[in-house]
ZATI-637879 format. One record per residue (C-alpha): x, y, z. Coordinates in Angstrom, 1 decimal. Layout:
<pts>
X, Y, Z
...
</pts>
This chain:
<pts>
-50.9, 62.4, -29.6
-51.2, 61.3, -33.3
-47.7, 60.1, -34.2
-44.5, 58.8, -32.6
-41.4, 59.0, -34.9
-38.7, 56.6, -33.8
-35.1, 56.8, -35.1
-32.6, 54.1, -34.3
-28.9, 54.8, -34.8
-25.5, 53.4, -34.3
-22.3, 55.2, -35.4
-23.9, 57.1, -38.3
-23.6, 60.7, -37.1
-23.9, 62.3, -40.6
-27.0, 60.3, -41.4
-28.5, 60.9, -38.0
-28.2, 64.7, -38.3
-29.8, 64.6, -41.7
-32.7, 62.6, -40.2
-33.1, 64.9, -37.2
-33.1, 68.1, -39.2
-35.9, 66.7, -41.5
-38.0, 65.8, -38.5
-37.7, 68.9, -36.3
-38.3, 71.1, -39.4
-41.9, 69.8, -39.8
-44.8, 72.3, -40.0
-47.0, 69.6, -38.4
-46.6, 69.5, -34.6
-48.8, 66.6, -33.2
-46.0, 64.1, -32.9
-43.2, 63.1, -30.5
-39.7, 62.3, -31.5
-37.7, 59.4, -30.0
-34.1, 58.4, -30.7
-32.7, 55.1, -29.7
-28.9, 55.0, -30.0
-26.8, 51.9, -29.7
-23.9, 53.3, -27.7
-22.4, 55.1, -30.6
-18.7, 56.2, -30.4
-18.5, 58.4, -33.6
-20.0, 61.7, -32.4
-23.6, 60.7, -32.7
-24.2, 61.7, -29.1
-23.0, 65.2, -29.7
-25.4, 65.5, -32.6
-28.3, 64.3, -30.4
-27.3, 66.8, -27.6
-27.1, 69.6, -30.2
-30.9, 69.1, -31.0
-31.9, 67.7, -27.6
-34.4, 70.5, -27.0
-36.4, 69.3, -30.0
-36.2, 65.6, -29.1
-38.8, 64.2, -26.7
-36.8, 61.2, -25.5
-33.4, 59.7, -26.3
-31.1, 57.1, -24.9
-27.7, 55.7, -25.8
-26.9, 52.2, -24.6
-25.7, 48.9, -26.0
-28.3, 46.7, -27.5
-28.3, 43.3, -29.3
-29.7, 44.6, -32.7
-31.9, 46.9, -34.7
-35.2, 45.2, -33.8
-34.4, 45.4, -30.1
-33.9, 49.1, -30.5
-37.1, 49.5, -32.5
-39.1, 47.6, -29.9
-37.5, 49.8, -27.2
-38.8, 52.8, -29.1
-42.3, 51.3, -29.4
-42.5, 50.7, -25.6
-41.6, 54.4, -24.9
-44.0, 55.7, -27.6
-47.3, 57.3, -26.8
-48.6, 58.1, -30.3
-51.5, 56.4, -32.1
-49.2, 55.5, -35.0
-45.5, 54.8, -35.2
-43.2, 55.8, -38.0
-39.7, 54.2, -38.0
-37.3, 56.7, -39.6
-33.8, 55.2, -39.3
-30.7, 57.4, -39.3
-29.9, 58.3, -42.9
-33.5, 58.4, -43.9
-35.3, 61.8, -44.1
-38.8, 63.2, -44.5
-39.2, 64.5, -48.0
-40.2, 68.1, -47.1
-41.1, 70.3, -44.2
-44.8, 69.8, -45.1
-44.7, 66.0, -45.4
-46.5, 65.1, -42.1
-49.2, 67.7, -42.5
-49.8, 66.5, -46.1
-49.9, 62.8, -44.9
-52.5, 63.5, -42.1
-54.6, 65.7, -44.4
-54.8, 62.8, -46.8
-55.5, 60.2, -44.0
-58.3, 62.3, -42.6
-60.3, 61.8, -45.8
-59.7, 58.0, -45.8
-61.4, 55.2, -43.9
-59.7, 54.1, -40.7
-56.8, 51.7, -41.3
-54.2, 49.7, -39.3
-51.3, 50.6, -41.5
-51.0, 53.4, -44.0
-48.2, 53.0, -46.6
-46.8, 55.1, -49.5
-44.4, 54.5, -52.4
-40.6, 54.5, -51.6
-38.1, 57.0, -52.9
-34.5, 55.8, -52.5
-31.6, 58.3, -51.9
-30.2, 57.1, -55.3
-33.2, 58.5, -57.1
-35.2, 55.3, -57.7
-38.9, 55.3, -57.0
-40.5, 52.0, -56.0
-44.3, 51.9, -56.7
-46.2, 49.6, -54.3
-49.6, 48.1, -55.2
-52.6, 50.2, -54.3
-54.1, 47.0, -52.8
-51.6, 44.7, -51.0
-51.9, 41.0, -51.0
-50.2, 38.1, -49.1
-48.6, 36.9, -52.4
-47.1, 40.3, -53.0
-45.6, 40.4, -49.4
-44.2, 36.9, -49.9
-42.1, 38.3, -52.9
-41.4, 41.8, -51.7
-41.9, 44.1, -48.7
-43.2, 47.6, -48.1
-40.9, 49.9, -46.2
-41.4, 50.8, -42.6
-39.8, 54.2, -43.4
-42.9, 54.8, -45.5
-45.5, 53.2, -43.2
-47.6, 54.6, -40.4
-48.2, 51.6, -38.2
-50.9, 51.6, -35.5
-49.0, 51.3, -32.2
-51.8, 49.0, -30.7
-50.9, 46.3, -33.3
-47.6, 45.6, -31.5
-49.4, 45.1, -28.1
-52.4, 43.2, -29.5
-50.4, 40.9, -31.8
-46.6, 40.9, -31.5
-43.5, 43.1, -31.4
-40.6, 42.8, -33.9
-39.0, 39.4, -33.7
-35.6, 40.1, -32.0
-34.2, 36.6, -33.0
-34.0, 37.9, -36.6
-31.3, 40.4, -37.5
-32.5, 41.7, -40.9
-35.9, 40.3, -41.8
-38.2, 41.0, -38.9
-40.0, 43.8, -40.6
-40.9, 41.4, -43.5
-42.2, 38.9, -40.9
-44.2, 41.6, -39.1
-45.9, 42.9, -42.3
-46.7, 39.3, -43.5
-48.1, 38.4, -40.1
-50.3, 41.5, -40.1
-51.6, 40.6, -43.6
-51.9, 36.8, -43.4
-52.4, 35.9, -39.7
-54.2, 39.0, -38.3
-56.0, 40.3, -41.4
-55.0, 43.9, -40.5
-56.1, 46.6, -42.9
-53.4, 48.2, -45.2
-54.2, 51.5, -46.9
-52.2, 53.1, -49.7
-51.6, 56.8, -49.5
-50.4, 59.0, -52.4
-48.3, 61.3, -50.3
-44.7, 60.1, -50.2
-43.3, 60.1, -46.7
-39.5, 59.7, -46.7
-36.3, 59.4, -48.7
-34.9, 56.0, -47.9
-31.2, 55.2, -47.5
-30.9, 51.9, -49.4
-27.3, 51.2, -48.3
-27.8, 50.2, -44.7
-27.2, 46.7, -43.5
-30.9, 45.9, -43.3
-31.3, 46.7, -47.0
-28.7, 44.4, -48.5
-29.2, 41.0, -50.0
-26.8, 38.9, -47.9
-26.5, 35.2, -47.0
-27.9, 36.0, -43.6
-31.0, 37.7, -45.1
-31.6, 34.7, -47.3
-31.4, 32.3, -44.3
-33.7, 34.5, -42.3
-36.2, 34.6, -45.2
-36.7, 30.9, -44.7
-37.0, 31.3, -40.9
-39.7, 33.9, -41.1
-41.6, 32.0, -43.8
-41.7, 29.1, -41.4
-42.7, 31.4, -38.5
-45.6, 32.8, -40.5
-46.8, 29.9, -42.6
-45.9, 26.9, -40.5
-46.4, 23.6, -42.3
-47.0, 25.1, -45.7
-43.8, 27.2, -45.6
-41.8, 24.6, -47.6
-44.3, 24.9, -50.5
-44.2, 28.7, -50.2
-40.4, 28.8, -50.4
-40.1, 26.3, -53.2
-42.8, 27.9, -55.4
-41.3, 31.3, -54.6
-37.8, 30.4, -55.7
-37.1, 27.2, -57.6
-40.4, 27.3, -59.6
-40.6, 31.0, -59.8
-41.3, 31.4, -63.5
-44.2, 28.9, -63.2
-45.8, 30.5, -60.2
-47.7, 33.3, -61.8
-51.3, 34.1, -61.0
-52.3, 30.5, -60.2
-50.0, 30.5, -57.2
-51.2, 34.0, -56.1
-54.9, 33.0, -56.4
-54.3, 29.9, -54.3
-52.7, 31.8, -51.5
-55.2, 34.6, -51.4
-58.4, 32.5, -51.7
-57.9, 29.5, -49.5
-56.5, 30.9, -46.2
-54.6, 28.7, -43.9
-56.8, 25.7, -44.3
-56.1, 22.0, -45.0
-57.3, 22.5, -48.5
-54.6, 25.1, -49.1
-51.9, 22.6, -48.2
-53.5, 20.1, -50.6
-53.7, 22.6, -53.5
-50.1, 23.7, -53.0
-48.8, 20.1, -53.0
-50.9, 19.3, -56.1
-49.6, 22.4, -57.9
-46.0, 21.6, -57.0
-46.4, 18.0, -58.3
-47.8, 19.2, -61.6
-45.1, 21.7, -62.2
-42.4, 19.2, -61.4
-43.8, 16.8, -63.9
-43.9, 19.5, -66.6
-40.3, 20.4, -65.9
-39.2, 16.8, -66.1
-40.9, 16.2, -69.4
-39.5, 19.4, -70.7
-35.9, 18.4, -69.8
-36.3, 14.9, -71.4
-37.6, 16.5, -74.6
-34.7, 18.9, -74.7
-32.1, 16.1, -74.2
-33.6, 14.1, -77.2
-33.6, 17.1, -79.5
-30.1, 18.2, -78.4
-28.7, 15.1, -80.2
-29.8, 16.6, -83.5
-29.6, 20.4, -83.1
-26.9, 22.8, -81.8
-27.7, 24.2, -78.3
-28.2, 27.8, -79.3
-30.6, 26.8, -82.1
-32.4, 24.4, -79.8
-32.9, 27.1, -77.2
-34.4, 29.5, -79.8
-36.6, 26.7, -81.2
-38.1, 26.0, -77.8
-38.8, 29.7, -77.2
-40.5, 29.9, -80.7
-42.6, 26.8, -80.1
-43.7, 27.9, -76.7
-44.6, 31.4, -78.0
-46.5, 29.8, -80.9
-48.7, 27.6, -78.6
-49.3, 30.4, -76.2
-50.5, 32.6, -79.1
-53.1, 29.9, -79.8
-54.5, 29.7, -76.3
-54.2, 33.3, -75.2
-55.5, 36.5, -76.6
-52.7, 38.6, -75.2
-51.0, 41.2, -77.4
-47.4, 40.1, -78.2
-44.6, 42.7, -77.6
-41.0, 42.1, -78.6
-37.8, 44.0, -77.7
-35.2, 43.6, -80.4
-31.5, 44.7, -80.2
-32.2, 46.2, -76.8
-29.1, 45.2, -74.9
-29.6, 45.9, -71.2
-31.9, 48.9, -71.6
-34.7, 48.3, -69.1
-38.1, 47.2, -70.6
-40.3, 48.5, -67.8
-40.0, 52.1, -68.8
-41.8, 51.2, -72.0
-44.2, 48.6, -70.7
-45.7, 50.7, -67.9
-47.4, 53.2, -70.2
-48.4, 50.4, -72.5
-50.1, 48.6, -69.6
-52.2, 51.6, -68.8
-53.3, 51.9, -72.4
-54.2, 48.2, -72.5
-56.3, 48.5, -69.4
-58.4, 51.1, -71.2
-59.0, 48.7, -74.1
-59.5, 45.8, -71.6
-56.5, 43.9, -73.0
-53.3, 42.4, -71.7
-49.9, 41.7, -73.2
-46.9, 39.4, -72.9
-43.3, 39.8, -73.9
-42.1, 37.4, -76.7
-38.8, 36.8, -78.4
-39.5, 35.6, -81.9
-43.1, 34.7, -82.8
-44.9, 37.4, -84.8
-45.1, 40.3, -82.4
-47.9, 42.8, -82.7
-45.7, 45.6, -81.3
-41.9, 45.6, -81.8
-39.4, 47.8, -80.0
-36.0, 48.2, -81.5
-32.7, 49.7, -80.4
-29.1, 49.8, -81.9
-27.4, 46.8, -80.3
-27.7, 44.5, -83.4
-28.4, 44.5, -87.1
-30.9, 47.0, -88.6
-32.1, 44.2, -90.9
-34.3, 42.9, -88.1
-36.1, 46.2, -88.0
-36.6, 46.2, -91.8
-37.8, 42.6, -91.9
-40.2, 42.8, -88.9
-43.9, 42.3, -89.8
-45.1, 43.9, -86.6
-48.1, 46.2, -86.8
-46.4, 48.8, -84.7
-42.6, 49.5, -84.7
-41.0, 51.8, -82.1
-37.3, 52.8, -82.1
-35.3, 54.0, -79.1
-31.6, 54.5, -79.1
-29.4, 54.4, -76.0
-26.4, 55.3, -78.1
-25.1, 58.0, -80.4
-26.4, 57.0, -83.9
-24.0, 59.4, -85.6
-21.1, 57.4, -84.2
-19.4, 54.9, -86.7
-20.4, 51.9, -84.6
-24.1, 52.7, -85.0
-24.1, 54.6, -88.3
-26.6, 52.1, -89.8
-29.1, 53.7, -87.5
-28.3, 57.3, -88.5
-31.5, 59.3, -88.8
-33.1, 57.3, -85.9
-35.1, 55.2, -88.4
-37.8, 57.9, -88.6
-39.0, 56.7, -92.0
-39.3, 53.1, -90.9
-41.1, 53.2, -87.6
-44.3, 54.6, -86.0
-42.4, 56.3, -83.2
-38.7, 57.2, -82.9
-36.8, 58.4, -79.8
-33.2, 59.5, -79.6
-30.7, 62.1, -78.6
-30.8, 64.2, -81.8
-32.8, 67.4, -82.2
-35.1, 66.5, -85.1
-38.4, 68.1, -86.1
-40.7, 65.3, -87.0
-44.2, 64.3, -85.9
-43.2, 60.8, -85.1
-40.0, 61.7, -83.3
-39.3, 62.7, -79.7
-35.9, 63.7, -78.2
-35.7, 61.4, -75.2
-32.1, 61.0, -73.9
-31.1, 57.8, -72.1
-30.3, 59.6, -68.8
-34.0, 60.1, -68.1
-34.4, 56.4, -67.7
-31.9, 56.4, -64.8
-33.8, 58.8, -62.6
-37.4, 59.1, -63.6
-40.5, 57.0, -64.3
-43.1, 57.5, -67.1
-45.9, 58.8, -64.9
-43.9, 60.9, -62.5
-45.9, 63.9, -61.4
-44.4, 67.4, -61.4
-43.9, 67.0, -57.6
-42.1, 63.6, -58.2
-39.7, 65.3, -60.6
-39.1, 68.1, -58.2
-38.4, 65.7, -55.3
-36.0, 63.6, -57.5
-34.1, 66.7, -58.5
-33.9, 67.8, -54.9
-32.0, 64.5, -54.2
-29.2, 65.8, -56.3
-28.5, 68.4, -53.7
-27.6, 65.8, -51.0
-24.3, 66.7, -49.5
-21.7, 64.1, -48.7
-18.4, 64.3, -46.9
-15.7, 64.4, -49.6
-12.6, 62.6, -48.5
-11.0, 62.0, -51.9
-9.8, 64.2, -54.9
-11.0, 62.8, -58.2
-12.4, 59.7, -59.9
-12.4, 58.2, -63.4
-14.8, 55.3, -64.1
-14.5, 54.3, -67.7
-13.9, 51.1, -69.8
-12.3, 52.7, -72.9
-10.9, 55.9, -74.3
-11.5, 55.8, -78.1
-10.7, 59.5, -78.5
-7.8, 59.7, -76.0
-9.4, 62.6, -74.1
-9.8, 60.7, -70.9
-6.1, 59.7, -70.7
-5.2, 63.4, -71.4
-7.5, 64.6, -68.7
-6.1, 62.0, -66.3
-2.6, 63.1, -67.0
-3.3, 66.8, -66.6
-5.2, 66.3, -63.3
-2.7, 63.9, -61.8
-0.4, 66.8, -61.4
-2.8, 68.1, -58.8
-3.4, 65.0, -56.8
-4.0, 61.2, -57.0
-6.9, 60.0, -59.2
-8.7, 56.7, -58.5
-9.7, 54.8, -61.7
-12.2, 52.1, -60.8
-13.0, 51.1, -64.3
-11.0, 49.1, -66.8
-9.4, 52.2, -68.2
-6.2, 53.1, -66.2
-7.4, 50.8, -63.5
-5.9, 51.3, -60.0
-8.9, 51.0, -57.7
-10.9, 47.8, -56.9
-13.3, 49.4, -54.3
-16.2, 50.1, -56.8
-16.6, 46.3, -57.2
-15.3, 45.0, -53.9
-16.8, 47.5, -51.5
-19.6, 49.4, -53.3
-21.0, 46.4, -55.3
-20.7, 48.4, -58.6
-23.0, 51.2, -57.3
-21.5, 54.2, -59.0
-23.7, 56.8, -57.2
-22.5, 55.5, -53.8
-18.9, 55.2, -54.9
-18.7, 58.7, -56.4
-20.0, 60.3, -53.1
-16.4, 60.2, -51.8
-15.0, 62.4, -54.5
-14.8, 66.2, -55.1
-14.5, 65.8, -58.8
-15.3, 63.2, -61.5
-13.8, 63.0, -65.0
-16.8, 62.3, -67.2
-16.5, 63.2, -70.9
-18.9, 61.6, -73.3
-17.9, 58.6, -75.4
-18.5, 60.5, -78.6
-19.6, 64.0, -79.7
-22.8, 64.7, -81.5
-25.4, 67.5, -81.1
-27.8, 66.5, -78.3
-25.8, 63.4, -77.1
-25.8, 63.5, -73.3
-25.7, 60.3, -71.3
-26.0, 59.4, -67.7
-22.3, 60.1, -66.9
-22.8, 63.8, -66.3
-25.9, 63.1, -64.1
-24.1, 60.4, -62.1
-21.5, 63.1, -61.1
-24.2, 65.6, -60.1
-26.3, 63.0, -58.2
-23.3, 62.1, -56.0
-22.4, 65.8, -55.4
-19.2, 65.6, -57.6
-18.1, 68.5, -59.7
-18.1, 67.1, -63.3
-15.0, 67.7, -65.4
-16.8, 67.3, -68.6
-16.5, 67.4, -72.4
-19.4, 66.8, -74.8
-21.3, 68.4, -77.7
-21.8, 71.7, -75.8
-20.7, 73.7, -72.7
-24.5, 73.9, -72.1
-25.3, 70.2, -72.8
-28.9, 70.1, -71.6
-30.3, 73.6, -72.1
-32.9, 74.7, -69.5
-32.1, 71.6, -67.4
-28.5, 71.5, -66.1
-26.9, 74.7, -64.8
-23.8, 75.0, -67.1
-22.0, 76.9, -64.3
-21.7, 73.7, -62.2
-19.7, 72.0, -65.0
-15.9, 72.4, -65.4
-15.4, 72.3, -69.2
-12.4, 70.5, -70.7
-11.5, 70.8, -74.4
-8.4, 69.0, -75.6
-8.1, 71.3, -78.6
-8.2, 74.5, -76.4
-5.0, 74.7, -74.3
-5.9, 78.1, -72.8
-9.3, 76.8, -71.7
-7.7, 73.7, -70.2
-5.2, 75.7, -68.2
-8.0, 77.7, -66.8
-10.0, 74.5, -65.9
-6.9, 72.9, -64.2
-6.4, 76.1, -62.2
-10.0, 76.1, -61.1
-9.7, 72.4, -60.0
-6.5, 73.2, -58.1
-8.1, 76.2, -56.3
-11.3, 74.3, -55.4
-9.4, 71.3, -54.2
-7.0, 73.3, -52.0
-9.6, 75.6, -50.6
-12.5, 73.8, -48.9
-14.6, 77.0, -48.4
-14.3, 77.8, -52.1
-15.2, 74.2, -53.0
-18.3, 74.4, -50.7
-19.3, 77.7, -52.3
-19.0, 76.2, -55.8
-21.1, 73.1, -55.1
-23.8, 75.2, -53.3
-24.7, 76.6, -56.7
-28.0, 75.3, -58.1
-27.3, 72.1, -60.1
-30.3, 72.7, -62.3
-32.0, 75.6, -64.0
-35.3, 77.1, -62.6
-37.0, 75.6, -65.7
-35.6, 72.1, -65.2
-38.7, 70.6, -63.4
-41.1, 71.8, -66.0
-38.8, 70.8, -68.9
-38.4, 67.2, -67.6
-42.0, 66.9, -66.7
-43.0, 68.1, -70.2
-40.7, 65.5, -71.8
-42.1, 62.7, -69.7
-45.7, 63.8, -70.6
-44.8, 64.0, -74.3
-43.2, 60.5, -74.1
-46.3, 58.9, -72.5
-48.7, 60.7, -74.7
-46.9, 59.8, -77.9
-46.3, 56.2, -76.9
-49.9, 55.7, -75.7
-51.3, 57.3, -78.9
-49.2, 55.0, -81.1
-50.2, 51.9, -79.1
-53.9, 53.0, -79.0
-53.9, 53.3, -82.8
-52.4, 49.8, -83.1
-55.0, 48.3, -80.8
-57.9, 50.0, -82.7
-56.5, 48.5, -85.9
-56.2, 45.1, -84.3
-59.9, 45.2, -83.1
-61.0, 46.0, -86.6
-59.1, 43.0, -87.9
</pts>
């Protein structure tokens, strides 16, 4: 037998059924399925019995924790490899396993095969093609996306049951560092991972256990590992990684780590003394900027890296832009670093600050991206998307220009630059996840400049209670206190979500609409069009609200009332396709155009730099 799939569960009957259905629907057959239940009382046993003819072994009994349950499954398993698919996780498609083993059959024999991770909230986490100890010290691959040779547990060790949350990290580190097991990356994504379980959260217990398992794995050098990994994080860099990888668990490794820590501590101490002296003469904010400028200046003397600066970017994530750049730099055998002030070669701009910085920049390459509506009064200085002033401009507007691409902000929330067409299809499929809807309607907003949100709230409140988790009309603290500001998770409770745009302008569509769809909410929406993203979003899934059209609003309110009061009707409505048949191709094309344009502009800049 090739594979044993092990699912552990406790009181998660909805997640368990989703997992079971994804497993028993596989076209691949050379596997056994094992379920270890922790004496659930919520109906999980009924779900297991419902599918018992497709389950090779199951048991329901009290246990001391998740790793005890996983070890129990290992001892029952007979497959060459084990895959741990917890309740709530699911295999991506019915062909997942056959695709995995087809790929593995063409690869050299390995102890652990692992793939990238797709979260149920749409995030894709790319793991290195070649794993190292230093990577596993900082991060962890997912057992939900790893095929682990069963013999490893018997030859080396089972999961440490003294740990409650971090035993999988300890296991993978031991296999890499202590036992030198072979890890092999596979391109086929295995599962959709539920990131909201207890084992996935950053809690005080997890942080304590991280120290425990570092000590279990590294012994006497664990104190250096912990300190260099946390307190001295920004000074660790490649030096630290190279020491760990190249010197094994020898006495010399301990000596080098101690020396490295001593040097860094002295550097930090001198740095603080210098700052205190200068602070007597300069304001703190100016002093901080001065230090950054001086550091960047000296780094520019001693390194040949290309300098990239992000100006007026607010909290827009940089990595969406740096990932394509990195690939381009690899072709030219160059590297880059992010700077704040000192003479960048490449300068990215957005709207969260003065346009004067864009005009005065001497960068060889200027790129503009807006996360906001540039036709709105707050950002009117950027109207036209700076097309005449930059090498590449990206925004919401529909503009016909060789150096412009319509690239709306919502794409950054759900996609990555080099997503394949299959990646796009898999991500859109996540929007069809169904959740048990226990509440009527939500409104998550911080302001209401146009007044439309308050009017929608007033009209809909006549039907049932609306929870307002944001600053606007605030009456619900659970988004922050229970859901840790995760809107996707919070919105899963609701049948409807009030989500009009902040402002109206052709092409302006933000993440609000997509947050509703991702959580299975029916969006009650107002924006620039009833068909806001043509060829992508199915307009029939949107309930349109227009404050200037009373007749339309009466119709919308009647629809909401009917859907709310008739569960069968509601289910029928949300079973409509959320996206058009052309959505996958359209999104994939935009992502391709984005990477092509960005890489072309960067390549031209690098060619110019080489000439200079």
